[in-house]
C-alpha positions in Angstrom: 0.0 0.0 0.0 1.2 3.5 -0.8 2.2 5.8 2.0 0.9 8.9 0.2 -1.6 9.9 -2.5 -1.0 12.9 -4.7 -4.1 15.1 -4.9 -2.4 18.4 -4.3 -2.5 17.2 -0.7 0.0 15.2 1.3 -2.4 13.0 3.3 -0.7 9.6 3.7 -2.7 6.4 3.9 -4.4 7.5 7.2 -5.5 10.7 5.4 -7.3 8.6 2.8 -9.1 6.8 5.6 -10.0 10.1 7.3 -11.6 11.4 4.1 -13.7 8.2 3.8 -14.7 8.6 7.5 -16.3 12.0 7.1 -13.5 14.4 7.9 -13.9 17.7 6.1 -10.8 19.4 4.7 -11.4 23.0 3.9 -8.2 23.6 1.7 -6.6 20.3 0.6 -3.7 22.2 -1.1 -2.5 23.5 2.3 -3.3 20.5 4.6 -1.0 17.7 5.6 -2.0 14.5 7.4 0.9 12.2 8.1 0.6 8.4 7.9 -0.6 6.9 11.2 -2.7 9.9 12.2 -6.3 9.3 13.3 -9.0 11.8 12.8 -12.6 11.4 14.0 -15.7 11.8 11.9 -17.2 15.3 11.7 -13.9 17.0 12.3 -13.0 20.1 10.2 -9.4 20.7 9.1 -9.0 24.3 8.2 -6.3 25.8 5.9 -2.5 25.4 6.6 -3.1 22.5 9.1 -0.6 19.8 9.9 -1.5 16.6 11.7 1.6 14.5 12.7 2.1 10.8 12.6 0.4 9.0 15.5 -1.7 12.0 16.5 -5.3 11.3 17.4 -7.9 13.9 16.8 -11.4 13.2 18.2 -14.8 13.5 16.6 -16.4 16.9 15.8 -13.3 19.0 16.3 -12.2 22.1 14.4 -8.5 22.3 13.8 -6.8 25.4 12.4 -6.3 27.5 10.5 -2.5 27.5 10.8 -2.6 24.7 13.4 0.1 22.1 14.1 -1.0 18.9 15.9 2.4 17.2 16.7 3.0 13.5 16.4 1.5 11.5 19.3 -0.8 14.3 20.5 -4.4 13.4 21.6 -7.1 16.0 20.9 -10.4 15.1 22.7 -13.8 15.1 20.9 -15.3 18.5 20.3 -12.1 20.4 20.8 -11.2 23.6 18.8 -7.5 24.1 18.1 -6.8 27.5 16.6 
């Protein structure tokens, strides 16, 4: 399996799963989701957002714009990271 998919967006294999699970990405050209990141359904990723490998973002969160979720970070359900 490929570790990334080129759509103008570096999302890794976990990013593909996130898209299929109802994660909304406002600006795919400026968003990066590393392989191994987990993002819950209903979460919105705003422009210039980075989610590191092994990070876990809960359901119904709003991340960004200009946010960096470092590898291994846990963001609880319903959290806003600006």
